[in-house]
C-alpha positions as CSV (number, residue, x, y, z in Angstrom):
1,M,128.9,131.6,129.5
2,Q,129.6,134.4,127.2
3,E,131.9,132.3,124.9
4,I,129.0,130.0,123.9
5,Q,126.6,132.8,123.0
6,P,126.1,133.1,119.3
7,Q,128.8,135.6,118.2
8,I,128.1,135.4,114.6
9,E,128.5,137.7,111.5
10,A,125.5,140.0,111.0
11,S,124.1,138.6,107.8
12,W,124.1,135.1,109.2
13,E,122.6,136.3,112.5
14,E,119.7,137.8,110.6
15,I,119.1,134.6,108.7
16,L,119.5,132.3,111.7
17,K,118.0,134.4,114.5
18,D,114.9,132.2,114.7
19,E,117.1,129.1,115.2
20,F,118.8,130.7,118.2
21,Q,115.4,130.9,120.0
22,Q,114.4,127.3,119.3
23,P,114.2,124.9,122.2
24,Y,116.9,122.6,120.7
25,F,119.4,125.5,120.5
26,I,118.6,126.6,124.1
27,A,119.2,123.0,125.2
28,L,122.4,122.9,123.1
29,K,123.7,126.0,124.9
30,E,123.0,124.4,128.3
31,F,124.7,121.2,127.1
32,L,127.8,123.2,126.3
33,I,127.8,125.0,129.6
34,Q,127.7,121.6,131.4
35,E,130.4,120.1,129.1
36,K,132.7,123.0,129.7
37,K,132.5,122.4,133.4
38,K,133.9,118.9,133.0
39,H,135.8,118.7,129.8
40,L,138.1,120.6,127.5
41,I,136.1,121.6,124.4
42,Y,137.3,122.5,121.0
43,P,137.4,124.9,119.2
44,K,137.7,127.9,121.6
45,G,134.4,129.7,122.1
46,E,135.3,132.7,119.9
47,H,136.1,130.3,117.0
48,I,133.0,128.2,117.1
49,F,131.2,130.3,114.4
50,N,134.3,131.1,112.3
51,A,132.9,129.5,109.2
52,F,130.1,132.1,109.2
53,N,132.3,135.0,110.4
54,F,134.8,134.4,107.6
55,T,132.2,133.9,104.9
56,P,129.2,136.2,105.1
57,F,126.0,134.8,103.6
58,G,126.0,137.1,100.5
59,T,129.5,135.9,99.5
60,V,128.9,132.1,99.7
61,K,129.6,130.4,96.3
62,V,130.9,127.0,97.4
63,V,130.1,124.8,100.5
64,I,132.5,122.1,101.7
65,I,130.8,120.0,104.4
66,G,132.8,118.3,107.1
67,Q,131.7,116.4,110.2
68,D,133.3,117.1,113.6
69,P,136.0,119.7,114.5
70,Y,139.5,118.1,114.9
71,H,139.8,117.0,118.5
72,G,143.6,117.3,119.1
73,P,145.3,120.3,120.8
74,G,145.5,123.4,118.7
75,Q,143.9,121.9,115.6
76,A,140.3,123.1,115.5
77,H,139.6,126.8,114.6
78,G,136.0,126.6,113.3
79,L,136.6,125.8,109.6
80,S,136.0,122.3,108.3
81,F,139.2,120.4,107.3
82,S,141.4,123.4,108.2
83,V,144.0,123.8,110.9
84,P,145.8,127.0,112.0
85,N,149.2,128.0,110.8
86,G,152.0,125.9,112.3
87,I,149.8,122.9,113.1
88,K,150.8,119.5,111.7
89,L,148.5,118.5,108.8
90,P,145.9,115.9,109.7
91,P,145.7,112.9,107.4
92,S,142.5,114.0,105.6
93,L,143.9,117.4,104.9
94,K,147.1,115.8,103.5
95,N,144.9,113.9,101.1
96,I,142.9,117.0,100.1
97,F,146.2,118.7,99.3
98,K,147.4,115.7,97.2
99,E,144.3,115.9,95.1
100,L,144.5,119.7,94.9
101,V,148.1,119.6,93.6
102,S,147.2,116.9,91.1
103,D,144.0,118.6,90.0
104,V,144.9,122.3,89.6
105,S,148.7,122.2,89.7
106,I,149.3,124.5,92.6
107,D,152.4,124.5,94.8
108,V,152.3,122.0,97.7
109,P,150.8,124.0,100.6
110,K,153.2,124.7,103.4
111,N,150.4,125.0,106.0
112,G,146.9,123.8,106.5
113,N,145.1,127.1,107.1
114,L,142.3,127.3,104.5
115,S,141.0,130.7,105.5
116,S,142.1,132.1,102.2
117,W,139.4,130.0,100.6
118,T,136.7,131.4,103.0
119,K,137.5,135.0,101.9
120,Q,136.6,133.9,98.3
121,G,133.2,132.5,99.2
122,V,134.0,129.0,100.3
123,L,131.9,128.1,103.4
124,L,133.9,125.5,105.4
125,L,131.0,124.0,107.4
126,N,131.3,121.3,109.9
127,T,127.9,119.8,110.8
128,T,128.9,119.5,114.5
129,L,130.6,122.7,115.7
130,T,132.2,121.5,118.9
131,V,133.9,118.4,120.3
132,R,135.6,117.1,123.5
133,V,139.3,116.9,123.5
134,K,140.5,113.5,122.0
135,Q,136.9,112.2,121.7
136,A,135.7,112.3,118.1
137,G,132.0,112.5,117.7
138,S,131.4,113.4,121.4
139,H,129.1,116.3,120.6
140,Q,127.1,114.6,117.8
141,K,123.3,114.5,118.4
142,S,123.5,117.3,120.9
143,G,121.7,119.8,118.6
144,W,124.4,121.0,116.3
145,E,123.1,118.9,113.4
146,T,119.7,120.5,113.6
147,F,121.3,123.9,113.5
148,T,123.6,123.2,110.5
149,D,120.9,121.4,108.6
150,A,119.0,124.7,108.9
151,V,122.0,126.5,107.6
152,I,122.1,124.2,104.5
153,R,118.4,124.6,104.0
154,N,118.6,128.4,104.1
155,I,121.5,128.4,101.6
156,S,119.5,126.2,99.3
157,T,116.3,128.2,99.6
158,Q,117.7,131.7,99.4
159,K,120.6,131.3,96.9
160,E,121.1,129.9,93.5
161,G,124.0,128.1,91.8
162,I,125.9,127.1,94.9
163,I,128.4,124.3,94.5
164,F,128.3,121.8,97.3
165,L,131.3,119.4,97.7
166,L,130.0,116.4,99.6
167,W,132.8,114.0,100.6
168,G,131.8,110.8,102.2
169,L,128.4,109.4,103.1
170,F,127.9,111.6,106.1
171,A,128.1,114.8,104.0
172,Q,126.2,113.2,101.1
173,N,123.2,112.6,103.4
174,K,122.9,116.4,103.5
175,S,121.9,116.5,99.9
176,A,118.3,115.9,101.2
177,F,118.3,119.6,102.2
178,I,119.6,120.9,98.9
179,D,117.4,121.8,95.9
180,Q,119.3,120.1,93.1
181,S,117.3,121.9,90.5
182,K,119.1,125.1,91.2
183,H,122.4,124.1,92.9
184,H,125.3,121.8,92.0
185,I,126.4,118.8,94.0
186,L,129.8,117.1,93.6
187,T,130.2,113.9,95.5
188,A,133.2,111.7,96.3
189,P,134.5,109.4,99.0
190,H,135.8,111.0,102.1
191,P,139.5,112.2,101.9
192,S,140.3,110.1,105.0
193,P,143.1,107.5,104.5
194,F,140.5,104.8,104.9
195,S,138.5,105.9,101.9
196,A,140.4,108.4,99.7
197,Y,141.7,105.7,97.4
198,R,138.1,104.7,96.5
199,G,137.6,107.8,94.4
200,F,138.5,110.9,96.2
201,F,141.8,110.9,94.5
202,G,141.1,111.8,90.9
203,C,137.7,113.4,91.6
204,K,139.0,116.8,90.3
205,H,136.4,118.7,92.4
206,F,138.6,121.8,92.6
207,S,138.8,122.3,88.8
208,K,135.2,121.2,88.4
209,T,134.1,123.8,90.9
210,N,135.9,126.5,89.0
211,T,134.4,125.4,85.7
212,L,130.9,125.7,87.2
213,L,131.7,129.1,88.6
214,K,133.0,130.3,85.2
215,K,129.8,129.1,83.5
216,Q,127.9,131.2,86.0
217,N,130.1,134.2,85.2
218,Q,131.6,134.1,88.7
219,Q,135.2,134.5,89.8
220,P,136.9,131.0,90.1
221,I,138.5,130.1,93.4
222,N,142.3,130.5,93.8
223,W,142.9,127.3,95.7
224,Q,146.5,128.1,96.5
225,V,146.9,128.0,100.3
């Protein structure tokens, strides 16, 4: 059971401690205990809260919202859209890199590990934090969305000038929890091959993010992976 207990960075633990006591979260833990008895679950337990562990609350400047963890072997490591070093790039991440290279003229990334972004204040947040192997969406509506909606609300309430990158309708629905009078929201179609050509390519969200950060006298993100 230990691997599904919240092992989460201290500043986030303080902000989210009430969530961990809520009935929905207790039910979510029980759900995961039962799932682990019958199925292989991604990511590994110690990686579930990596988005928070890699980007403490006080450092958050940018939020990129994904949906589910990747459900193939070795892909998920707790950061939205990211894969560990040495793992083949998923299609959506390939398209993110195409836009990145076009937008800010970086070198074509050789791996898909986005953890260098997290160390600069980019929170790579999936709204569902676990998944069954090879079953996309299998842990949706199990309680994770309630938890991550609370994360977004806390960021919106307690911080100012955060830049939210909302790619696709699923992520864009989260704008309901964001105070747009004090934060920035950039929207585009999802980078999936099914929708990237509808406007993700050419959205220039990476350069736009850095322009907004500079206007707020903050360090821009080095997007090189």
